[in-house]
N, C-alpha and C positions, 0 to 999 in steps of 0.2 A: 661336340658339344652344339653344332648348330641344329642338329637334327632334335636333341633334348629340349632346346628353347622355341621349335616351332611349335604355335599355338595347336593343341589337338594331338601333339607327340603320343604316341602309344607306351611311352616311357614316361610314366609321371613322374612329379618333383620328389614325392616319397622315395622312389627306385634310384632316381639321379643322385639323390644326396646317400643313399644306404649303399650302394654299388660303386658309385663313380666319384662321389664326394662333391659333386655341383650342385650349386643352389639354383633351380631353376624357377621358383615360386613367383616371383614378379613376372617371368616371362611367360608364364602360364597362366596368369591373373587374367578373367575375363573381364568384359567390358562391363560395368555394372549401369543399365538404363533405368530409367524412369518405368511406372508401370504403365501396362499395355492396355486399350480398352480393345474389346473384340470388335473388328471391323462388321459393317452391317451388310449381310447377304440376304436379309430377308427371312434367315431362322432366328431363333431364340437365342439373344447374346447373352442371357443373365447367368453369371459365374458367382459362385463362392469361394472361388482361387483367388488367391493374390497373383497376379501374372507381372513378372518383371521382364524387360528385354534383354537381360543378361544372355552373354552369350560367349562359352570360353573356345570355341573354334573358328575358323574363318568363316566371315559371311562377305561374298562376293556380289558386288552390285555389276550385273551384267554378264556377259560372255567369259568363256575360259577356254582356252586354244587346247587341243588334244595332247601337246605336248606339256603344257603346264599341268594339266591333269595326271598325265603320268608321270612325271617326274617330282612334282610336289605333293601328291595326294594318292593315288593309286598305290606307285610302290614303297611309299613310307607307312600306308595304311592310316592314313589322317582324314578324320571326317570334315565335312564343309557344309554350307550352306549357299546355293545360287538365289539371288534374289532379282525379281523382275524379270524371270524368264519365261512366265506363263503368260500366255495371250490373255487379254481381258475377255474375249469372247468365250476362251474356255473357261475361264473363271467364273463366266456369267451363266453358263451351261450347267453349274451346280447351285445357283440359287434357289430359294424357295418357289418364287414365281416360274422359273423355268420347270423345275420338277413337278410343280402342278399341273403341268401339261403332258407329262408322260404317263403311260401305263404301269411298267415296273418298278418306278420310283416315285409314285404319287405320293403324297403324304399320309394318304388314306389306306396305301399298300402295307398289308401285313408281312412281317418278317419276323424269322427267329432270331433271338437275343440270348446273351449269356454276360456273365460277369466280366468276361475277356472276350477277344475276336473269336479264338478258337478253344474254347473250354475244355475240350477233351485232352488237348495237347498239354494241360497244366493240371490234369486231374480233377478240373471242376465239371459243373454240369451245366446246360442250357435251361433257361427259364423253362418250364412246361407248357407254357400257353406263349403264343406268339403275340408281338405288338405291332402297332402301326406305327410308321415313320413318324409322325405327327407326336405319338405317345413319347418314341424315343427322344424327339425333339425336346420335349418338356420334362424328361427326365424321369418320366413314370416308372415307380418302383416295380418289380416282379414281386409276386406275393411271398413267394417262399425264400426271398432274399432281401428282406427290408434293409434299405439303407445304403445298396449296393447299386450304382449306376451301371445301366446296362449298353451294350454295343454289338452291332451286327457288322459281320464281316463276311465276303464271298468271294469266290475265285470267279469273276465275270464271264459269261459266254458271250457269243457274237452279238446275239440281240440284245444283251445290256450294255455292250461298248457301243451299239448303234444308238442308243437312247441317251448314253452318257455323252457321247462324244459325236453329235449329230453333223458338227461342221466339217467333220474329218469321215464321215461315214463309219465311224467305227474303228478307222486305222490308227491305232496309237500312236505308228511311227511317222505319221503325216510331218511334212519338212515344216509345216508352220506350228507345230504345237509345242506343248512343253517336255513331252517325251522324247522329243527329236534330240535331246542331249543323250540319251542313252547308245544311240547309234553314231552321235558325232564322237564321245569318247572312246567307245569299244569296237567299233568297226560295223562293216554292212550286214545286211540280212539278219537281225536278231530275231525275225520271226522263225527261223530256222533251228533255233536251240531251245524253245519249249521253255521260256521263261516264267517265274511264277508272280502272275500277275493278281492282285486283289484290290479290292475296293471296301472300305469300312465307314460307318458313321454311327455316333453315339453322343448322347447328351452330357451336359456339364458333368466333370467327375469321371467321366468313363476314361478308358484307354488301354493300354496294353502292358501287362505285367512284365517284370524282367526276364529276357529271353535274351537268344542271339542266334544266328543264322550266317549263311552267305552273305556278301555284300547287297545292299540295296539301295534305290532310289525311291524317295518319297515324295508325292505332291500333296498338299494342303490346300483344299478349295474353299473351307469354310470353318469358323471358329478359329482358336489358337492351341497349337499343341508344344506342351513341354517337355522336352527330352533330358533325360538323365542317362548317360553313357559311360561305360568303363572299357577300358582296354582288355584285349584278349587273354590277358594274365589273370585279369579279376572278373571275366564273365561269370554269369551264374543265370539260375532259374527260379522263380517262384511261383506258387500254386495260389497267391493272393489276386484279389480284384486289384485293379490300377492304382486306385485312390489309396487303399489300404497297404499297398506294395510303395506306393510313391512315399507315403508317410514313414514307413519302416526303413526304406532306403534313407531318407533323410534325418533319420534317429541314429542310424547304426553305420551308415558306409562312410569310411572315411574320405572326406571332400578332396583330399591330395591325390587321390587314385580314380577320381573321375570328374567329368566335364558335364556342362549344362547347357542346353540353349533353347530359345523361343522360337518357335516356328510360325510364321505368319501367313494367310493365304497367300499362294503364288508361290511361294518359296519352293524350292527344289532341296531335299536334303541328302547328302550321299553319307551312308553308314558302310566303313570297309568291312572285311570278313571278320566274323567272330566277335566283333564288337558287343558287347552286353550293352540293353538299352530297355528301359521304359519309358512309356508317355502317360502324360495327363492331360485331358482335353479341357478347355475352359468354352463355355457355350457349347451349342449343337455343333460338332465338327465333321467334317465331310473330308477322307483323302482316299488317297490311291497309291500303290507301291508295286515296285517290282523286284523281285529278288533274283539275282544273277546266279546264273549255273556256273562251274568249274569252267567247263570247256569254252562258254562265250567270255567268260574273263582272259582266257589265254590268247583271245585272237587281240586284246589290247597289246601283249606281248609282241605278238607277230607283226601286227601294225607298224609298232614301234621300232622294231629291228629293220624292216623294209625302209622305213623313212629316215632312220638314223645316219650319223655320219660314217660312211663306208670305212674311214680311217681314223676311227678315235684315238686319243690321245691318252696315254695309259701312264700313271706312275708307278713305277715298281720299287719300293723300298726294301732294303735288304738290311735285317738286324742281326745279320751273324748267327743263324740258326742253321741247323744241318740240313742240307739241300740247296741253301741260299746261292752258294758258289757255283754249282751245275746249272740252275738256272739264269744266271749272271751270264755264264759264258754261252749258254743257248742264245741268248739275246744277242750278244754280240757278234756270234757265228750267223744267225738267220735274220737278224734286223740291221745289217749293216747299214751307216748313214741315218738311221733312226733311234738308236739305242745310245744314250749318252751317261757316261760314268762319273760319278761325281763323289766327293767325300764331303760330309758336311761338320 
């Protein structure tokens, strides 16, 4: 029952009641906060969205040990948000003033845009014409898609990273940066595993349609991002633009099987394997994300086993099923002095 009552448990109250007759509604109820103002990073903060500070998953202020991550979030498959772990210098590098000094990300730079980050993956198309970043900032409409906010996403090259993270010379794994948490949680040399990096930015009302993939970390640098997440059992994909998908999800998705959370600039969000999620941006939003490969995630298991207690305590419960007696005899023979037999 403890796992079912954890905030962000993949077993939602609806299923806990249906299959286990346990009412976990109050345990899973998020903290309802007041409306949140979009922080000032120099970019357009105007938003038509009502932004609440509600979060149904754990928000951890400060750091988290690798042991806690492994036992409380990685193994149970629970999402969370780390608050206050992205340095101010890194946040400042994504301000409008700072981007105005760059070449690749200057507000006058033209980029490809679409109704979602990767339109082709959801059966949609890019806008026929490119837009400047300044046009994206001000939620300029694509002529052939009126009323649909646009967003840009890319897999950054080395030259991009050097402009985005000059304080680290483009090294995402710098020990002073926000992305240091990836190596902290999963182990050394993440650059050897070809992780899926992406950078994205879009105007008010843009975001990501409902989709799912391997576990990911996401840092927000500007704007506000509202997340709607569903556990693997209820994951899904949509071909709708983000705002339309958000409205549809709000109307039709059973609230008892989903969780919501509002991400602020500097927050690091962790989304476990195969959790469905869609996002909605308020104000001009800039963020970056990394999708973790299966083989890299396995290093977390390996590192945990190396540091775990060499002689863990095991509780074996015999429920008088076939084969149980032979297992007990094996424990008695091979674990002399360590196996205790009792009747309850």
